[in-house]
Each structure stands twice: as structure tokens, then as C-alpha cells.
N, C-alpha and C positions, 0 to 999 in steps of 0.2 A: 615265443608266445607257444602255447599248450594247444588242447582240443578236447572237448571231453564233449555226453550227453545229459543232459542233465530235462529230469522228469519230475513233473511235482501233481500232486493232491489241491494244491492251491494257486494262487497268485499272489507271487510279492518280488515285486521288482530288484529288493536292494540281494535278493541273491544273486544277483547279474554281479555283483560288484564282490561279490567270494574270489578269494584266487584257488580256486577248482584245479588247475594245472601247477599248483606248487605241492607240493608233500605234507601232507596235514601237521606234520610237529611243526612245519618250516614257517606255518600261518605267522603274521605278523600281530602282535600283541593289541595293537589297536582294532584287531576282528574277533577276538577273545572276551570274554566275561567267564568269572567264575564262578561257580556254583556246586554246594553240597556235594560228591559224588561219591560214587560205590570204587571199588577197583575195577579194573579191566582189563581181557589179556588184549583187545587193541586201541588205537591211540583214538581217544574222545576229544572233541573240543564243542567247548559251547559259546553260540556265536547271539548278539540280540539286534534284530532284525524289526523294522517299523513299530517295536515297542515288544516282541514276543521272544520268546528265548526257543533256541531250537539247540540240538544235540547231534552234532555232525560225528559218525564213526568210520575209520576206513577199513575196509576190508576190501577183499577178493571180492569181482563185480558177480561172482553168480552166487556167492551168501550174501552179498547185501543185496539182490535180486528176491533171492529165496524170503530172506530176513521180513522183509519192507511185506510181500504176498503174507508171509505168515500171520505177519501182526495185522494187515487189514484183514483177514479170516477173524483169524479171531476176537475181533473188534466187535464184525459183523455175528458175533453166534455170543455176543454180551460180556466177554470176555475182558477182564480190568485190566488193559493194557495200555505205554504209553501210544501214542496218535502216530502210526508212519506218516508224512509227510513228503516224501522226495525219494528221489535216485540221483547219484551220478555215477556213470560209467563209461566207459573206452576214455579213461581220461591217461594224456601224454605231458609232458614234460619236454617239451621240440622233442624228440624222438624217442625217448624213455619213455617205456611205458609205468603209469601208476595202479594201485589198486583202488577200489570206487568208493562210496562214499552215501553213506545209508544217514538220512535227515529226520529226527522224530521231533515234535516238540515235546518241550522242556515242560516238566509236570507240575504247574505252580505248588507252594506251598509245601511240596512234599521232600525227603529227608533220605538219608541212605539207613541203612543198620548203626553203621558205624557213631552214628553220631546220638542216636536213640540210646544206643546202650552204653555208652557213656557219659549220656546228661543226667538231667536231672530225674528223682521220681523216677529210677530207671528199673526198680524192682515191679511197680505198676506195668510199664511198659513193655518189659519183658511177656508180662502176661499175656498181654492184647498184642503184642507184635506175632507171638506164635500162632493164636486165637487167627490174626487175619491172614496171616500164612498157613494155616490151614484152612480157609478158606479161600485161597486162591486155588489151592493144589484142588481143591474138590471142584472148581467152576473150571477151572480147564482140562481134570478129566471127565468130565462132565460131558464137555467139547469135544471131546476125544483127543486130547492134545497129548501127547506125551512129550514129557520137558527137556529131558534126558541132560540138563546141567543144572538144577536147579540148586542155583547159595543165596545168601542172604545180599550177595552184591550185583546180585542180576532184579533186584527186588526193591523197589521206591515204596514208603510207606509216605499214606497222607492222614493225618487225626480228620477222624470222623463223631463229636456228639459223645466224648468218652474214649471210644475205640480207635482201632487205625485201619484203614484200609487198606490194604496191598493190591499193587500193580507191577507185571511183568515187566520188564525193561529190555531182556536180551531173549531173543528167542531162534538163534539161530542153527543151537542144536536139536531143533524139538520137529515135528511131523506129528501132521494130521490125523486120525485113523477113524474111521466109522465111530466104532465103537474101542473100549481099548480092555484088554482081559486084563484078569486079575493079577496076572503074572507083571503086564505094562505096568500094573497101577503099582506095586508091589517092590519095582527095584525102580521105576523114579520116586519112590518115597524114601528107599538106603541109599540113593546118592545122595540124596536133599541131607538126610541126615549124618551122610560123613562129610560131606560141605559145609554144611551148616559147625559140625562140631569142630572143621579147621580152622574156621575164618575167626570163633570165637580163642581158641586154642590162639592163632596169633595176634589175636589182643592183648588176652591175656599175658602172654609173652612179652607183648610191647611195652604193659605196664598199662596200658585204659581200659581193661573192664575189671566193673566191680568187685571188689574181691568176692562180695557175697554171690556171687555168681560162677556156677559150676559149666565148664564148659558143655561136659560130658554128659552128664544130669539134662541140661539146657536141649540141648540137640535133642534127645532120645523123647523130649515129650511131642515134640509135632508129631509120628506118628498116633496115637494116643487120642490126640484131638480131632485128628485128621478122622479116624476108623468111624470117633464119636459123629458127628456131622454126617459124613457118607452113611453110615445107617441110618440115621434120621429120615435124608433127602433119599436113599433108594428102596430100602427094606419093603418086603410086601408086608401086611395086616390083615388078618381076620377078623370080621368083625360077624354079629349075630343080624341073623334077617330082620331081625326090628333094630337096631341098631343102625339106622341109615344117618342120624344124625353125626354120628362117626367120621362119615367121608366130608363134610364139612369140618368137619373137626379137626382134619388132619391137614385138608388145605389150607385152610387160617395160619395153622400153627405155620407150615412151611411158608408163606405171603409174610409172616412174623421173620424169619429168617432168612427172609431176601430173593426168595424164591419165588418160580410163578410155575405154574405145572402144566406143559404143553398137552399131552396124551394121559388119561389115566383109563385103565384095562379093569374089569369085575369079571372075577368068572365065580360061578358058584360050585360049591361042593359042599360036602356034609354036616359040617363043622360049619357050615354058615358060605359067607362071601368073600373072595380072595382080590385085593384089592392091589395091583400092580402100576407103577409111577415106570410112565417109559424115561430113562434117564438121561436119553442122547438130546429130550425137547425141553429139560428143564435149564430157565434161565433166571441170569437175576436181575435185581431191580425193579421189583417189583413196589416199591414205595418212591423209590426216583422217581418213576414216570408218573406214577398219581397227583405226586408234588406239581411235577412237570406242567402236565392237564390243567391242575385248579389252579395254580399262582404264575407259572410259566418261568420257578425258580428252578437253575439246574446244580441240584446238592449231592451229597455221598448219602449211601442208603440208609446207615444209621440216623444221620442229620435229618435226612427226610422222615423216618417214624419219630422222630423229636418231633417235629414242625407238626405232621399229622395228629400228633396228637394233643400238638398247644390250639389249631385248629381245631381238633375237635371240642373242646373244653371252651372254647371262646363263641363256640356254633352252639354247645347248650344255654350256654347262661345266656344268648340272646335271646332262644328259645323262649326261655324261662323268663326272662324279662318283659316279650312282648308276647306272651303269651298265645302264643299260637307256632306253628312250623318255618323255619328257614331254610330257604336250599340252599344247597352245598357249595354250590359256586356262587351266591353272592355272599355267601359266610366268611370263604376265601377272600374275594376279592375287599372286599371290610378288612379282614384279619390284616392281610398284607399292607395294605396300608395305615392302618391305625397300628395295628400291635406290632409286625415283622420292621418296617420301615421306619417306624414311629421311636421302635427300642434304640434302633442301631441311632435313629439322628441327635437321642444322648450321648454318643459318642462324640468326643471330638476328631473330627476329619484326620488331626496327624496321627490318632490311634485306632483309628476303625479300619486301618488297612495290615494289622497286625496280622489278624487268619481271616481264613472265610466268613462272609457275613454271616451263612449259617451255623458257623461253629462258634461264632461271638453272639448270636444270639442265643442259640444254648448255652454257654457257660454262663452271659448273664442270667439264664431262666434260673439253672442249678443253683448260682450264687444267689439269685433270690428265694430259692426254695430252703436253703443253710440257713441263711439271715432270718429266715424267719419262724422254719424251728425252732431255731434258739433262742428269738423274742416269746417264742409263742403266741405271734400275730405276725400279719400280714403287713410286711415292712412299705411294701409300695415299690410301683417299677424304678421312680426317681431315684429315690432312696437306694435302692438295688444294683442301678447305674453306677451310681455316685461313690457306690462302698467297693465296688467292683474294679472300676479303672483306678480309685488309691491301693486298694493295698492288692490287687492284679496283674491287671493289665500293662501296668504303668514298667513295670520289672519285668515282664515277658521280653524273648527276644521277637525278632521281627522275622515274621516266618516267609517274608516274599525271598525274591532271590534279589541278593545284593550285587551292584556291577560298580564297586569300584576299583576291583587290584586283585592280583592275583595275593591268595594269604599267608602269610608267612609261613604260618606253622598249623597241618591239618588239625592238631586235635590240641586241645588246651586241655585237656584233665586227667592229669599223673598221678595215681594212687600209690602214696608209699607207703 
């Protein structure tokens, strides 16, 4: 019987049933579940405990403790990362020392890049995947985090109202600084570009990459996307003395991109007033927090934007009908009951869980818009839901984790 030290941020009695005194590669099959995953230099296994999926990674104790601390610190800085749940250190198998274990919550509905680049609609996903990765880089750099080993394998992607949201999975090579220099940011992006090119070349050599995708050209698209977003978030802007309204315009534009402004400094000069944003305190999630405050829903940032837009339309129609103003929180309660949950209730329970509820609501709303445009009139909610179920939803793969058993083949798509 071996020994170990288990530390967690939450309580889960089933953790105690895991064989922590056994090397992770030798854990019995009845403890393991299989989910889509990227490539890792470490042994990684997934387990299901009380209906939740956890990733368990084996590494030396000092790396496990360091990465656990980094993941928590990044989460506190509003960086999209997997949730650090616990560590297992000082492990022994009888008298033999074993590496430590890092336990993180599995990101439900997420997919590794290998599935996205070999799946359907690859051309559209390629664009939004690169946008998501550039956005993730901007967020971690604004938080002062130098990744040092960014790769597609160290990132998970989750659908977000027609876009993708990128999450950092592996932080062990990174480090947090008060602020990154231009050189640190440039080198981080250089390493990322090289790693992405290498990963796509590997897929291409294995004939698992769409032939229309050029690995090197695709990897080189990351830097200009990053630079455009970084410039928008951090550049100084000079405005005339009679153009104060442009301050609100700039802040509103940043909010629409998913960022908040923590501090704004204004200095006067001959040509006008110079606006400077403190990039160390700009954080993501403006619309997510607004939706959570109004409705209690926890959603992705793009999903939050679409939900807020739908809520605004709902409130405007209500105000027009009654001829008086309607409080936003009152409108939100009625919208949530009648519009959001009312729409989801029209979808059979067996199909409702194929994607997160906010994404399903967005998809149905988009489908209704396209049908109405095609027919030249509003088709109505019930008809739109019925059409979406029959023409789209039934054929979609379930993006939830399957807990059946080991896959016989990691990839099914091979291009000849």
C-alpha cells in the first residue's frame, strides 16, 4: 500500500477511490473514460466522478504544484483556462516514489484542434479557430502571462455562437510577470507559429488534413490577427477637445469585443487629448457578466452578445405594446421564461443536450432568420424549431462527452 498527499479545492468523496498509489499509465480501465483530446508529453487520463469528468496529468511534484498555482492565478485574471481542481503529491508505490498528479475539470463540450481541422465545415472553422487563438493570446499577454510553449495541442476550443472560444489547457512552461515586454510577446508568438505549423504538417503527413489547407500559410495567419486585436485594445488615441463623445465610442467598442476598461488616463497636448488604456487591467467577459447578472445564465462571451441582443429586441417590442418603459430586469425575467426556455421546451429532451442551451438557442434563432429571409416573411418560432430539428439537429454529432469506452481509431477522416 502506497502513500500520497491529496489537496483539492472542492469536495468529492469518489476521489478517494482512485488508485493514487499506482502509476497513472497502469490505472485500471474501469476507472477511465475516453474523451476527445490533444497530444501531451505527459501521461493524461480522464475519470468520471459523480457525473463530472476530470483530467488527471502525471508530472513531477514541483511542476504539478506550479501549474496548479498558475492556472488558478490566470483564472483570477479572467483568462480562459481549464479549472484547476486539485493536486496529488508525495506519491509512493510501496517504497518507490511516483510523480505527482494535477487534477483539472474537463471542459464540457470542448474539442481539440485535431477534430476541428479534420471535421466538416473545416474552411469556416479554420478562420474562427485562428481568431479564437489570437484572442486567447491577447488575453494572456494582457494578464502578464508568458506562455512559452503555445501549441494547438495545449488549447481546447468550444463553440460560441458561430465562433469558437479558446481555452488554455497546459500552463507548465509559462510564467506571470507584472507586464510583458514587446520582445517577450513577439517571441511567444514566434514559438506559437512554429508549433502550429509543425502540428498541421504532422496532420498533413498523416493524410488527416483537408488538402485545401496549407500548414505554413495557416500558421502565419496568427500574427496579423493578434496584432490587429492588440492594437485595438492598447493603442493610444488622440481626440479633439470637442470630441468627448469618442471616449464613450472607444469604450463601447472594447466592450463589444468582450473586454472591460479598468483604468483610462487622459493627457492634454497641443493636438487635443490623448487617451491611454492601462492594458494590465483590461479583462474579458463584459457581456457574460451582464447576462449572468440579468438572467443567472452562465454562457460564452459571443453567446452572451446574441442573448443580450435578443433580450433588447424582446424588451423593445414589449415597450411598444404597452406604450411605457419596461425595466430591464423585469424584461429579462419574462424573456428568460417565455423566450429562452420557451424555445428550448420545443426541442425533444433527447436532442436538447447535443450542445449547450445558449448555443442551441442561438442556432435556432439563426435558422429562423435564414428561413424568414428565404420566404420573405417571419416563419414563427414553432416552425423554425421544427425545421431546425429535422434539417440540422438530428444529424449533428453529440458534443457532450461519450462515456462508452476506448475509441478504436482516433480519427475517422482520411483524404485520398
